[in-house]
C-alpha positions as CSV (number, residue, x, y, z in Angstrom):
1,M,0.0,0.0,0.0
2,S,2.9,2.3,0.8
3,N,4.7,1.6,-2.3
4,K,1.5,2.4,-4.3
5,K,1.1,5.7,-2.5
6,N,4.7,6.6,-3.3
7,N,4.3,5.9,-7.0
8,N,1.3,8.0,-7.2
9,T,3.1,10.9,-5.5
10,V,6.1,10.5,-8.0
11,T,3.7,10.7,-10.8
12,E,1.8,13.8,-9.3
13,A,5.1,15.6,-9.0
14,G,6.8,14.2,-12.1
15,T,9.6,16.0,-14.0
16,E,7.4,18.1,-16.2
17,D,4.9,18.9,-13.2
18,F,7.2,19.5,-10.3
19,F,6.9,23.1,-9.4
20,L,10.6,24.0,-8.5
21,P,12.7,24.7,-11.6
22,D,15.9,22.8,-12.4
23,F,18.5,25.0,-10.8
24,C,21.1,22.9,-12.5
25,A,20.2,24.5,-15.8
26,T,21.7,27.9,-16.8
27,Q,18.6,30.0,-17.3
28,P,16.9,29.3,-14.0
29,L,20.1,30.0,-12.1
30,L,20.7,33.1,-13.8
31,M,17.3,34.5,-13.1
32,L,17.7,33.4,-9.4
33,V,21.0,35.3,-9.1
34,L,19.4,38.4,-10.7
35,A,16.6,38.3,-8.2
36,A,19.1,37.9,-5.4
37,E,20.9,40.8,-6.7
38,L,17.8,43.1,-6.9
39,L,16.9,42.1,-3.3
40,A,20.2,43.0,-2.1
41,V,19.8,46.4,-3.5
42,L,16.4,46.7,-2.2
43,L,17.7,45.9,1.4
44,V,20.4,48.6,1.2
45,L,18.0,51.1,-0.1
46,A,15.6,50.5,2.6
47,G,18.2,51.8,5.2
48,V,19.7,54.6,3.2
49,D,19.3,58.1,4.7
50,R,18.5,60.4,1.7
51,L,21.0,63.0,3.2
52,S,23.9,60.5,3.3
53,P,25.9,59.2,0.4
54,F,24.9,55.9,-0.9
55,P,26.9,53.1,1.0
56,W,28.4,51.3,-1.8
57,D,30.6,49.1,0.8
58,R,27.4,48.0,2.5
59,L,25.7,47.1,-1.1
60,A,29.0,45.0,-1.8
61,L,28.8,42.9,1.3
62,T,25.1,42.6,1.4
63,S,25.3,41.2,-2.2
64,F,28.1,39.0,-1.1
65,L,26.1,37.6,1.8
66,V,22.8,37.2,-0.4
67,Q,24.6,35.6,-3.2
68,W,26.3,33.1,-1.2
69,I,23.0,32.1,0.4
70,T,21.2,32.0,-3.2
71,L,24.0,30.0,-4.8
72,V,24.4,27.3,-2.0
73,A,20.4,27.1,-1.8
74,A,20.4,26.7,-5.6
75,A,23.2,23.8,-5.5
76,L,21.4,22.0,-2.8
77,L,17.9,22.2,-4.5
78,C,19.8,21.0,-7.7
79,K,21.1,18.0,-6.0
80,L,18.1,17.3,-4.1
81,R,15.5,17.7,-6.8
82,P,15.2,13.9,-7.6
83,R,14.3,13.2,-4.0
84,L,12.0,16.4,-3.6
85,M,10.1,15.0,-6.7
86,G,9.2,11.9,-4.8
87,L,7.4,13.8,-2.1
88,S,4.0,15.7,-2.2
89,R,4.2,19.2,-3.3
90,A,3.6,20.4,0.3
91,T,6.3,18.5,1.8
92,A,8.7,19.4,-1.0
93,A,8.0,22.9,-0.5
94,G,8.2,22.5,3.3
95,V,11.7,20.9,3.0
96,A,12.9,23.6,0.5
97,F,11.4,26.4,2.8
98,A,13.1,25.3,5.9
99,M,16.4,24.6,4.0
100,I,16.4,28.3,2.8
101,L,15.8,29.6,6.3
102,A,18.6,27.3,7.8
103,L,20.9,28.6,5.2
104,V,19.9,32.3,5.8
105,A,20.5,31.8,9.5
106,F,24.0,29.9,9.1
107,F,25.3,32.5,6.8
108,S,24.2,35.5,9.0
109,W,25.7,34.0,11.9
110,A,29.0,33.1,10.0
111,A,29.1,36.6,8.5
112,N,30.7,38.2,11.6
113,P,33.6,35.7,11.9
114,A,34.3,35.8,8.4
115,L,34.2,39.7,8.2
116,H,36.4,39.7,11.3
117,L,39.1,37.4,9.7
118,A,38.7,39.7,6.7
119,R,39.3,42.7,8.8
120,L,36.1,44.2,7.4
121,D,34.1,44.0,10.7
122,L,34.2,47.8,11.0
123,L,32.2,48.1,7.8
124,F,29.7,45.7,8.5
125,W,28.6,43.8,11.7
126,L,25.4,41.9,12.4
127,A,23.9,42.1,15.8
128,P,21.7,39.1,17.0
129,Q,18.4,41.3,16.1
130,D,19.9,41.7,12.6
131,I,20.3,37.9,12.3
132,V,16.6,37.3,13.5
133,R,15.7,40.2,10.9
134,N,17.5,38.4,8.3
135,V,15.7,35.0,8.9
136,L,12.2,36.9,8.8
137,I,13.2,38.5,5.5
138,G,14.3,35.0,4.1
139,A,11.1,33.7,5.3
140,I,9.1,36.3,3.5
141,V,11.2,36.0,0.2
142,A,11.2,32.3,0.2
143,G,7.4,31.9,0.8
144,L,7.0,34.4,-2.1
145,I,9.3,32.9,-4.3
146,L,7.9,29.2,-3.7
147,R,4.3,30.4,-4.0
148,Y,5.2,31.9,-7.4
149,F,7.0,28.7,-8.7
150,Y,3.8,26.7,-7.4
151,L,1.4,29.3,-9.3
152,A,3.5,29.2,-12.3
153,E,3.6,25.3,-12.5
154,Q,-0.2,25.5,-12.1
155,L,-0.5,27.7,-15.0
156,R,1.6,25.5,-17.1
157,A,-0.5,22.5,-16.3
158,Q,-3.7,24.5,-17.4
159,Q,-2.1,25.5,-20.3
160,R,-1.3,22.1,-21.2
161,T,-4.7,20.9,-20.5
162,E,-6.2,23.5,-22.5
163,L,-3.9,22.9,-25.4
164,T,-4.5,19.1,-25.3
165,A,-8.3,19.7,-25.4
166,R,-7.8,22.1,-28.4
167,L,-5.8,19.9,-30.3
168,Q,-8.4,17.0,-29.7
169,A,-11.2,19.4,-30.6
170,L,-9.4,20.2,-34.0
171,Q,-8.8,16.6,-34.7
172,S,-12.1,15.6,-34.1
173,R,-13.4,17.9,-36.8
174,I,-11.0,16.4,-39.3
175,R,-11.9,13.0,-38.8
176,P,-15.6,13.1,-39.7
177,H,-14.5,14.9,-43.0
178,F,-12.0,12.2,-43.9
179,L,-14.6,9.5,-43.0
180,F,-17.4,11.0,-45.3
181,N,-15.1,11.4,-48.2
182,S,-13.8,7.7,-47.9
183,M,-17.2,6.4,-47.6
184,N,-18.3,8.4,-50.7
185,I,-15.5,6.5,-52.6
186,I,-16.6,3.1,-51.4
187,A,-20.2,3.8,-52.3
188,S,-19.3,4.8,-55.9
189,L,-17.4,1.4,-56.4
190,I,-20.1,-0.9,-54.9
191,H,-22.2,-1.2,-58.0
192,A,-19.2,-0.5,-60.4
193,D,-16.9,-3.0,-59.3
194,P,-17.7,-5.0,-56.0
195,D,-14.2,-6.5,-55.6
196,K,-12.4,-3.2,-55.6
197,A,-15.0,-2.1,-53.1
198,E,-14.2,-4.8,-51.0
199,E,-10.3,-3.9,-51.2
200,A,-11.2,-0.4,-50.4
201,V,-13.1,-1.5,-47.2
202,E,-10.3,-3.4,-46.1
203,D,-7.7,-0.6,-46.8
204,L,-10.2,1.8,-45.0
205,S,-10.4,-0.4,-41.9
206,E,-6.8,-0.5,-41.6
207,L,-6.3,3.2,-42.3
208,F,-9.0,4.0,-39.7
209,R,-7.4,1.7,-37.1
210,A,-4.2,3.6,-37.4
211,S,-5.9,7.0,-37.7
212,L,-8.6,7.0,-34.8
213,K,-6.1,6.0,-32.3
214,A,-3.6,8.6,-33.1
215,E,-3.2,11.4,-30.5
216,G,-0.9,14.1,-30.5
217,E,2.3,13.3,-32.6
218,V,2.9,10.1,-34.3
219,P,5.8,8.6,-36.2
220,L,6.3,10.3,-39.7
221,D,6.3,6.7,-41.1
222,E,2.8,6.0,-39.8
223,E,1.5,9.2,-41.3
224,L,3.0,8.5,-44.7
225,M,1.5,4.9,-44.6
226,L,-1.8,6.6,-43.8
227,C,-1.4,8.8,-47.0
228,Q,-0.6,5.6,-49.1
229,R,-3.7,3.8,-48.0
230,Y,-5.9,7.0,-48.8
231,V,-4.1,7.2,-52.4
232,N,-4.9,3.4,-52.8
233,I,-8.5,4.1,-52.1
234,E,-8.6,7.1,-54.5
235,K,-6.8,5.0,-57.2
236,F,-9.7,2.5,-57.1
237,R,-12.1,5.6,-58.0
238,L,-9.7,7.5,-60.5
239,G,-7.8,4.8,-62.1
240,D,-4.9,6.0,-64.3
241,R,-6.0,9.5,-63.9
242,L,-4.2,9.8,-60.7
243,N,-0.3,9.5,-60.4
244,V,1.4,10.3,-57.1
245,E,5.1,10.5,-56.8
246,W,7.1,10.3,-53.5
247,Q,10.3,11.8,-53.0
248,F,12.3,11.5,-49.6
249,G,15.6,12.9,-48.3
250,Q,17.7,11.5,-45.7
251,L,15.0,10.9,-42.8
252,P,15.9,9.6,-39.4
253,N,13.5,6.8,-38.3
254,D,12.4,8.7,-35.2
255,L,11.0,11.9,-36.7
256,R,7.6,12.7,-35.8
257,I,4.4,14.9,-37.0
258,P,1.0,15.6,-35.6
259,A,-1.4,13.2,-36.5
260,L,-3.8,13.5,-39.4
261,T,-1.7,16.3,-41.0
262,L,-0.6,15.1,-44.5
263,Q,-3.5,13.1,-45.3
264,P,-6.0,16.0,-45.5
265,L,-3.3,17.9,-47.7
266,V,-3.1,14.9,-50.0
267,E,-6.7,14.8,-50.2
268,N,-7.1,18.4,-51.1
269,A,-4.5,17.9,-53.8
270,I,-6.4,15.0,-55.3
271,Y,-9.8,16.8,-54.9
272,H,-8.8,20.0,-56.3
273,G,-5.9,18.9,-58.9
274,I,-6.8,15.4,-60.1
275,E,-10.6,14.9,-59.8
276,P,-11.9,17.7,-62.0
277,R,-9.3,16.9,-64.9
278,A,-10.3,14.5,-67.7
279,E,-6.4,13.5,-68.2
280,R,-3.8,12.0,-66.1
281,G,-2.3,14.3,-63.4
282,T,0.4,14.0,-60.8
283,V,0.6,14.8,-57.2
284,K,3.9,15.1,-56.0
285,L,4.9,14.8,-52.2
286,T,8.6,15.7,-51.2
287,V,9.8,15.1,-47.6
288,D,13.3,16.4,-46.5
289,Y,15.0,16.9,-43.4
290,D,18.2,19.0,-42.5
291,G,18.7,18.1,-39.1
292,H,16.7,20.9,-37.6
293,E,13.7,21.4,-39.8
294,L,11.3,19.1,-41.4
295,R,10.1,20.4,-44.8
296,I,7.2,18.8,-46.8
297,V,6.0,20.1,-50.3
298,I,2.9,18.9,-51.9
299,T,2.2,19.8,-55.8
300,N,-0.6,19.2,-57.8
301,P,-1.6,20.6,-61.2
302,L,-4.3,23.4,-61.4
303,A,-7.6,21.9,-62.6
304,P,-9.1,23.7,-65.7
305,A,-12.4,25.8,-65.1
306,P,-15.1,25.0,-63.9
307,A,-13.3,23.4,-60.9
308,H,-14.5,22.7,-57.4
309,S,-16.3,25.8,-56.2
310,R,-16.0,24.8,-52.6
311,G,-12.6,23.8,-51.2
312,N,-11.6,22.0,-47.8
313,R,-10.4,25.2,-46.1
314,M,-11.3,24.0,-42.9
315,A,-8.8,21.2,-43.0
316,V,-5.9,23.7,-44.0
317,T,-6.8,25.9,-41.2
318,N,-7.0,23.1,-38.6
319,I,-3.6,21.7,-39.6
320,R,-2.0,25.3,-39.6
321,Q,-3.5,25.8,-35.9
322,R,-2.3,22.4,-34.7
323,L,1.1,22.9,-36.1
324,Q,1.5,26.4,-34.3
325,A,-0.1,24.9,-31.1
326,H,2.7,22.0,-31.3
327,Y,5.7,24.2,-32.6
328,G,4.8,27.7,-32.3
329,D,5.0,30.5,-34.7
330,T,8.1,28.9,-36.4
331,A,5.7,26.4,-37.9
332,K,4.7,27.2,-41.5
333,L,1.8,26.1,-43.7
334,T,1.5,28.3,-46.8
335,T,-0.1,27.7,-50.4
336,H,0.9,29.1,-53.6
337,A,-0.6,28.8,-57.1
338,D,0.9,29.9,-60.5
339,E,-0.5,29.2,-63.9
340,T,-0.3,25.7,-64.0
341,L,0.8,24.3,-60.5
342,H,-0.5,24.5,-57.0
343,T,2.2,24.1,-54.2
344,T,1.5,23.5,-50.4
345,F,4.5,24.1,-48.3
346,L,4.8,22.8,-44.7
347,S,7.8,23.2,-42.2
348,Y,8.2,23.0,-38.5
349,P,11.4,22.8,-36.3
350,L,12.3,19.4,-35.3
351,R,15.0,17.6,-33.5
352,S,15.4,13.8,-33.9
353,A,15.8,11.5,-30.7
354,E,19.4,11.0,-31.9
355,A,20.0,14.8,-32.2
356,E,18.4,15.3,-28.7
357,H,20.5,12.6,-27.2
358,R,23.6,14.2,-28.8
359,A,22.7,17.5,-27.5
360,A,22.1,16.2,-24.0
361,T,25.4,14.6,-23.8
362,Q,27.2,17.5,-25.1
363,E,25.5,19.8,-22.4
364,K,26.3,17.2,-19.8
365,E,30.0,17.2,-20.7
366,A,30.2,21.0,-20.8
367,R,28.5,21.2,-17.3
368,S,31.1,18.6,-16.0
369,L,34.2,20.5,-17.4
370,T,32.8,23.8,-15.9
371,S,32.2,22.2,-12.4
């Protein structure tokens, strides 16, 4: 029973959901050092008489004391973070709070002997009431900072929940559209060619087995297989009028893409570029990866007028929104048409698992060298 409770606690305060930042990383540590320096300036300014000159010596010694407390606290939180993640949020916050107060009391007490040894005791001396004052200030500041970290983590969790709900809503709007188009294709084959209709049903069942269970990101290979199955169904209906060319660059095996991203775009290319034409047309899909960004280009011929008057703008808009939700404003989905060709360009930043592992290893080596 105790093991089960502990596992639930670890899940609750996991790496992504833990409210304390990772002070082993550079950015959180720099932000903490900057906040500590601002606190030192504020403490000195609070005791400055407007008629007297600014006490630069007191600012230097106060900064020295505050920064020592800050850096030691950050180092201890960095080392203890894996153990704190195994505790509940309240217990972890209590341990961090008590540790910070202990450090404030210790360094405030040790300041006088240290300054005496450095012969700086004439510039700065902490009386017993000053040590108590420092502990009270530390308690207030530590409480505010821990509360800020907790609220920031709660906000991140809420944003992740809202993002998941948004992605699920967008994806649920694409799936019925895809289902209706596929069923129309099968319906058109039932009387004309029952054998092909049966094959199309089998392809559709395999396709939906993969697509309906897809949530979030999926391997790029699965998304391309989804497109291939859809093309197979369309070939039953369009015959030799449809030609699809696939071109792939050097693609790692672990690349990922938001589910149901390419299939609606390929469907658009066939619907607008091939179906209205009487002659043969080619849809070309090119996928390339440069180590930092995945680029996908889909081209189809422009159909002669009159073409379909209603397009599937909903699918393109939803895909653009889902890409931006996953990858931010750096993700792009644009379309361009010239006299004979319609081009859809899709790109988003992406690092393969191998690249992530290599970057993490390099960062770990650099951190060990600096330490």
